[in-house]
Structures are given as structure tokens and as C-alpha cells.
C-alpha positions as a Markdown table, in Angstrom:
| # | Residue | x | y | z |
|---|---|---|---|---|
| 1 | Unk | 18.6 | -8.6 | -182.2 |
| 2 | Unk | 19.5 | -7.0 | -178.9 |
| 3 | Unk | 22.0 | -4.5 | -180.2 |
| 4 | Unk | 25.0 | -3.1 | -178.4 |
| 5 | Unk | 25.1 | -4.1 | -174.8 |
| 6 | Unk | 25.9 | -0.9 | -172.8 |
| 7 | Unk | 28.8 | -0.6 | -170.5 |
| 8 | Unk | 28.3 | 2.2 | -167.9 |
| 9 | Unk | 30.9 | 3.5 | -165.6 |
| 10 | Unk | 29.4 | 3.8 | -162.0 |
| 11 | Unk | 32.2 | 5.1 | -159.5 |
| 12 | Unk | 35.1 | 2.7 | -160.1 |
| 13 | Unk | 33.0 | -0.1 | -161.6 |
| 14 | Unk | 31.4 | -1.0 | -164.9 |
| 15 | Unk | 27.9 | -1.9 | -165.1 |
| 16 | Unk | 26.8 | -4.4 | -167.8 |
| 17 | Unk | 23.2 | -5.3 | -168.4 |
| 18 | Unk | 22.9 | -8.7 | -169.9 |
| 19 | Unk | 19.7 | -9.0 | -172.1 |
| 20 | Unk | 17.6 | -12.1 | -172.7 |
| 21 | Unk | 18.3 | -12.2 | -176.5 |
| 22 | Unk | 22.1 | -11.6 | -176.6 |
| 23 | Unk | 23.7 | -13.3 | -179.4 |
| 24 | Unk | 27.2 | -15.0 | -179.9 |
| 25 | Unk | 28.4 | -12.1 | -182.0 |
| 26 | Unk | 27.3 | -9.6 | -179.4 |
| 27 | Unk | 29.0 | -11.6 | -176.6 |
| 28 | Unk | 32.4 | -11.4 | -178.5 |
| 29 | Unk | 32.0 | -7.7 | -179.2 |
| 30 | Unk | 31.0 | -7.2 | -175.4 |
| 31 | Unk | 34.1 | -9.2 | -174.3 |
| 32 | Unk | 36.3 | -7.0 | -176.3 |
| 33 | Unk | 34.8 | -3.8 | -175.1 |
| 34 | Unk | 34.7 | -4.9 | -171.5 |
| 35 | Unk | 38.4 | -5.9 | -171.5 |
| 36 | Unk | 39.4 | -2.6 | -173.1 |
| 37 | Unk | 37.5 | -0.5 | -170.7 |
| 38 | Unk | 38.8 | -2.4 | -167.7 |
| 39 | Unk | 42.4 | -2.1 | -168.9 |
| 40 | Unk | 42.1 | 1.5 | -169.8 |
| 41 | Unk | 40.4 | 2.7 | -166.6 |
| 42 | Unk | 40.9 | 2.2 | -162.9 |
| 43 | Unk | 38.2 | -0.4 | -162.5 |
| 44 | Unk | 37.7 | -2.1 | -159.2 |
| 45 | Unk | 34.7 | -4.3 | -160.3 |
| 46 | Unk | 32.3 | -5.3 | -163.0 |
| 47 | Unk | 28.6 | -5.5 | -162.0 |
| 48 | Unk | 26.6 | -7.8 | -164.3 |
| 49 | Unk | 23.0 | -7.0 | -164.0 |
| 50 | Unk | 20.9 | -10.1 | -165.0 |
| 51 | Unk | 17.5 | -8.8 | -163.9 |
| 52 | Unk | 16.3 | -8.8 | -167.5 |
| 53 | Unk | 16.8 | -12.6 | -167.6 |
| 54 | Unk | 13.6 | -14.6 | -167.1 |
| 55 | Unk | 15.3 | -17.9 | -167.6 |
| 56 | Unk | 18.8 | -19.1 | -168.1 |
| 57 | Unk | 20.5 | -21.9 | -170.0 |
| 58 | Unk | 24.0 | -23.2 | -170.5 |
| 59 | Unk | 24.7 | -20.4 | -173.1 |
| 60 | Unk | 23.9 | -17.6 | -170.7 |
| 61 | Unk | 25.7 | -19.4 | -167.7 |
| 62 | Unk | 28.7 | -19.5 | -170.1 |
| 63 | Unk | 28.4 | -15.9 | -170.9 |
| 64 | Unk | 28.4 | -14.8 | -167.1 |
| 65 | Unk | 31.4 | -17.1 | -166.5 |
| 66 | Unk | 33.3 | -15.8 | -169.4 |
| 67 | Unk | 32.8 | -12.1 | -168.6 |
| 68 | Unk | 33.7 | -12.8 | -164.9 |
| 69 | Unk | 36.8 | -14.6 | -166.1 |
| 70 | Unk | 37.9 | -11.8 | -168.2 |
| 71 | Unk | 37.4 | -9.3 | -165.3 |
| 72 | Unk | 39.2 | -11.5 | -162.8 |
| 73 | Unk | 42.2 | -11.8 | -165.1 |
| 74 | Unk | 42.3 | -8.0 | -165.4 |
| 75 | Unk | 42.1 | -7.6 | -161.5 |
| 76 | Unk | 38.4 | -6.6 | -161.3 |
| 77 | Unk | 35.9 | -8.2 | -159.0 |
| 78 | Unk | 32.7 | -9.4 | -160.5 |
| 79 | Unk | 29.3 | -9.0 | -158.9 |
| 80 | Unk | 26.0 | -10.4 | -160.3 |
| 81 | Unk | 22.9 | -8.3 | -159.4 |
| 82 | Unk | 19.3 | -8.8 | -160.2 |
| 83 | Unk | 19.2 | -12.6 | -160.0 |
| 84 | Unk | 15.7 | -14.1 | -159.8 |
| 85 | Unk | 15.2 | -17.1 | -157.5 |
| 86 | Unk | 14.2 | -19.2 | -160.5 |
| 87 | Unk | 17.5 | -18.2 | -162.3 |
| 88 | Unk | 19.6 | -19.2 | -159.3 |
| 89 | Unk | 17.8 | -22.6 | -159.0 |
| 90 | Unk | 18.3 | -23.2 | -162.8 |
| 91 | Unk | 22.0 | -22.4 | -162.6 |
| 92 | Unk | 22.5 | -24.8 | -159.8 |
| 93 | Unk | 20.5 | -27.5 | -161.7 |
| 94 | Unk | 22.7 | -27.0 | -164.7 |
| 95 | Unk | 25.7 | -27.5 | -162.4 |
| 96 | Unk | 26.9 | -24.0 | -162.9 |
| 97 | Unk | 27.8 | -22.8 | -159.4 |
| 98 | Unk | 30.1 | -20.0 | -160.6 |
| 99 | Unk | 32.3 | -19.9 | -157.4 |
| 100 | Unk | 34.4 | -17.0 | -158.6 |
| 101 | Unk | 31.4 | -14.7 | -158.9 |
| 102 | Unk | 29.9 | -12.7 | -156.1 |
| 103 | Unk | 26.3 | -11.8 | -155.8 |
| 104 | Unk | 24.6 | -8.8 | -154.4 |
| 105 | Unk | 20.9 | -7.9 | -154.0 |
| 106 | Unk | 21.2 | -4.7 | -155.9 |
| 107 | Unk | 23.5 | -2.3 | -157.7 |
| 108 | Unk | 23.8 | -0.3 | -154.4 |
| 109 | Unk | 24.9 | -3.4 | -152.4 |
| 110 | Unk | 27.4 | -4.3 | -155.1 |
| 111 | Unk | 29.0 | -0.8 | -155.0 |
| 112 | Unk | 29.0 | -0.9 | -151.2 |
| 113 | Unk | 30.9 | -4.3 | -151.3 |
| 114 | Unk | 33.4 | -2.8 | -153.9 |
| 115 | Unk | 34.0 | 0.2 | -151.6 |
| 116 | Unk | 35.1 | -2.1 | -148.8 |
| 117 | Unk | 37.8 | -4.0 | -151.0 |
């Protein structure tokens, strides 16, 4: 079991590192914690770090889409960082283009983009 997924405040953004072995129960708990933190703080963006993911499937794609959807509804932009080329190819092959989500090469790049907004 992966345990509690940390949500760290970096500037005016929340950094969430998605682990390979995240479970349905952990996702529900993460969604609740993330939405609470966004609404209680002045959050401009959510940065999803997926660098720990070697491969993705529809479950992980759905997790990313759900977290981005929650963030968007609470007026926070979502960036995905740490995407491996194989993960990008697999997401496209699965038909999960995730148009509402922005990507950045690193945390530094995502924060720079959020500063411009």
C-alpha cells in the first residue's frame, strides 16, 4: 500500500506526487484533501508529478483527469510534470488526450508558467 499521498504547498501551487501503486481508496482520500486545500488557500495551480510512473493504464489516466477536473472547478490550473515519453505514448494510445491539462518539463517550468497567469 502506498500510504498517504503528500500534498505540498510550493509558492501558490499544490504539488502532488502520484505513485505507481495508488489505490482507489487513496484516490478518494486524495481528492477530498486536494479539494479542501484548494478551497482553503489561495491556490493558483495544482502540479501533478508523475515521474514515479513507469507505465500508465486507464485507471491512472482517470486519476489524472479526475484530479485535474476537481482543480479546474475550483479555479486552479493543472500541470503535469515528469511525464516519460513512454507514458505520453501510452496515454495517446489509450485515447486519453487530457486536453484540459497542461504539461511542463519540470516543477520549475510549471511554477514559471503559473507566475505568468
